[in-house]
Structures are given as C-alpha cells and as structure tokens.
C-alpha positions as CSV (number, residue, x, y, z in Angstrom):
1,M,64.7,-26.6,64.6
2,M,63.7,-25.9,60.9
3,I,66.3,-25.2,58.3
4,N,65.1,-23.2,55.3
5,R,66.8,-23.8,52.1
6,P,67.3,-20.7,50.0
7,A,65.0,-20.7,47.0
8,R,66.7,-21.4,43.7
9,P,66.5,-18.5,41.3
10,R,64.4,-19.3,38.2
11,A,66.4,-19.6,35.0
12,L,65.6,-16.8,32.6
13,I,64.9,-17.8,29.0
14,S,66.5,-15.2,26.8
15,L,65.1,-14.6,23.3
16,V,68.3,-12.8,22.2
17,P,70.0,-15.8,20.6
18,M,66.9,-16.8,18.7
19,I,66.5,-13.3,17.4
20,D,70.1,-13.2,16.3
21,V,69.7,-16.5,14.4
22,M,66.5,-15.3,12.8
23,L,68.1,-12.0,11.6
24,I,71.1,-13.9,10.2
25,L,68.7,-16.2,8.3
26,L,66.7,-13.2,7.1
27,V,69.8,-11.6,5.6
28,F,70.9,-14.8,4.1
29,F,67.6,-15.4,2.3
30,M,67.3,-11.8,1.2
31,V,70.8,-11.9,-0.4
32,T,70.3,-15.3,-2.1
33,S,66.8,-14.4,-3.4
34,T,68.1,-11.5,-5.5
35,Y,69.8,-14.0,-7.8
36,L,66.7,-16.0,-8.7
37,N,65.2,-15.2,-12.1
38,L,62.1,-17.2,-12.4
39,D,60.9,-15.8,-15.7
40,M,63.7,-17.1,-17.9
41,I,61.4,-19.4,-20.0
42,P,57.6,-19.0,-19.8
43,A,55.9,-22.2,-18.6
44,V,52.7,-21.3,-20.4
45,K,52.4,-21.6,-24.2
46,P,50.7,-18.7,-25.9
47,S,47.7,-21.0,-26.9
48,E,47.3,-22.1,-23.2
49,G,47.0,-18.5,-21.9
50,S,43.8,-17.4,-20.1
51,A,40.9,-16.6,-22.4
52,G,40.2,-13.3,-20.7
53,S,43.7,-11.9,-21.1
54,S,44.0,-9.3,-23.9
55,Q,47.8,-9.7,-24.2
56,S,49.1,-13.1,-25.0
57,P,52.7,-14.0,-23.9
58,A,55.4,-13.7,-26.6
59,G,57.0,-16.7,-28.1
60,T,60.4,-18.1,-27.1
61,L,63.1,-19.4,-29.4
62,M,65.9,-21.5,-28.0
63,I,69.2,-21.6,-29.8
64,R,71.7,-24.3,-28.7
65,L,75.3,-23.5,-29.4
66,G,77.3,-26.7,-29.7
67,A,81.0,-27.3,-28.9
68,D,81.8,-26.8,-32.6
69,G,80.3,-23.3,-32.5
70,V,77.3,-24.1,-34.8
71,P,74.0,-22.7,-33.6
72,V,71.0,-25.1,-33.7
73,L,67.5,-23.7,-33.9
74,R,64.6,-26.2,-33.6
75,G,66.9,-29.1,-34.3
76,T,68.4,-27.6,-37.5
77,A,72.0,-26.4,-37.6
78,L,72.2,-23.0,-39.2
79,D,74.9,-20.6,-40.5
80,G,75.0,-16.9,-39.5
81,G,72.9,-15.6,-42.4
82,T,70.2,-18.3,-42.2
83,L,70.0,-17.8,-38.4
84,R,69.6,-14.0,-38.9
85,A,66.8,-14.5,-41.5
86,A,65.0,-17.0,-39.2
87,L,65.2,-14.6,-36.2
88,A,64.1,-11.7,-38.3
89,A,61.1,-13.6,-39.5
90,A,60.2,-14.5,-36.0
91,V,60.6,-10.9,-34.8
92,A,58.5,-9.7,-37.7
93,E,55.7,-12.1,-36.7
94,E,55.9,-11.4,-33.0
95,P,58.0,-8.3,-32.0
96,L,58.3,-9.4,-28.3
97,T,59.9,-12.8,-29.2
98,Q,62.3,-13.9,-26.6
99,V,65.5,-15.6,-27.7
100,V,67.3,-17.9,-25.3
101,I,70.9,-19.0,-26.1
102,L,72.1,-22.1,-24.4
103,P,75.8,-22.5,-25.1
104,S,77.8,-25.6,-24.6
105,G,80.5,-25.5,-22.0
106,A,83.0,-26.3,-24.7
107,A,81.8,-23.6,-27.1
108,Q,84.1,-20.8,-27.9
109,T,83.2,-17.3,-26.7
110,Q,83.5,-15.9,-30.3
111,A,80.8,-18.3,-31.5
112,L,78.5,-17.0,-28.7
113,I,79.2,-13.4,-29.7
114,A,78.5,-14.2,-33.3
115,V,75.1,-15.6,-32.4
116,M,74.3,-12.6,-30.2
117,D,75.4,-10.3,-33.1
118,S,73.1,-12.2,-35.5
119,A,70.2,-11.8,-33.1
120,A,70.8,-8.1,-32.6
121,L,71.0,-7.5,-36.4
122,A,67.7,-9.4,-36.8
123,G,66.0,-7.0,-34.4
124,V,65.8,-9.2,-31.3
125,T,65.3,-7.0,-28.2
126,R,64.7,-9.8,-25.6
127,L,67.8,-11.9,-25.5
128,R,69.1,-14.2,-22.7
129,V,72.1,-16.4,-22.3
130,L,71.7,-19.4,-20.1
131,R,74.5,-21.4,-18.6
132,L,73.7,-24.9,-17.2
133,E,76.0,-26.3,-14.6
134,A,76.3,-30.0,-13.9
135,A,74.9,-31.3,-10.6
136,Q,77.6,-32.5,-8.2
C-alpha cells in the first residue's frame, strides 16, 4: 500500500511590500531634495573658468556679521557707509556680484537688517543669507 503525501503549495513571493518601501523612499528623497541649494557659493573662481565660455561667473563677496553687530568684509570691520561704498564699487565693477551674509548666531536681527539695507542701497541684486548650524 502506497500513501501519497499531498504536495506542499509553493510559497508566493509578493513584490507588493518592496514596491511600498520603494515608493516611500521615493517620496522621502523627493521632499528632502527640494531643500538643497547647491549654488550658494560658486566653487570655480572667475579666472579658473573654461576658456571657451563667453560669460564668466560673477564674483562673490562674503560679509561676516559678528556677535557685536559689526560687518566684516575681507577681514576688515566696516561701518554702514563704508560697507555701502565697498559694495557699490563691487557692483559697479561687476553688476552680477553675489553677496553672501554669514551672521553669527549671537548677532542681533537689526544688525542683519542694517547690512541687508546697505547692500540694497548699494545696488546689490543677488543677496543670500547663510546660517551655519553646529554639528551634533
């Protein structure tokens, strides 16, 4: 007498959980990628640009705003009028000059607004404010 065992059904491998995880990851990366701004400070100096390009990248000036509210441009502390004159000279030389303001965490907001006003009065059209956060 022969006893036949019933055949075990083969386990189905479902792709639905993998697709769910991939869609969640896709949405996550799409949402977080919109906050990246990789053109804050150009990595190429105007003199290092390609020889074949007809338009050289504009210069960048960085203004550090200390905790005391005094703006520092190229290592020199400046008052409002001197800063405005320096920015106006830079804009007159290169109209697409980009100005980056790096305020200290302890700087007052009014000092930042005063620097932004000086830049606007000097004719700066490309202005950015960067905020650095400490690594944890």
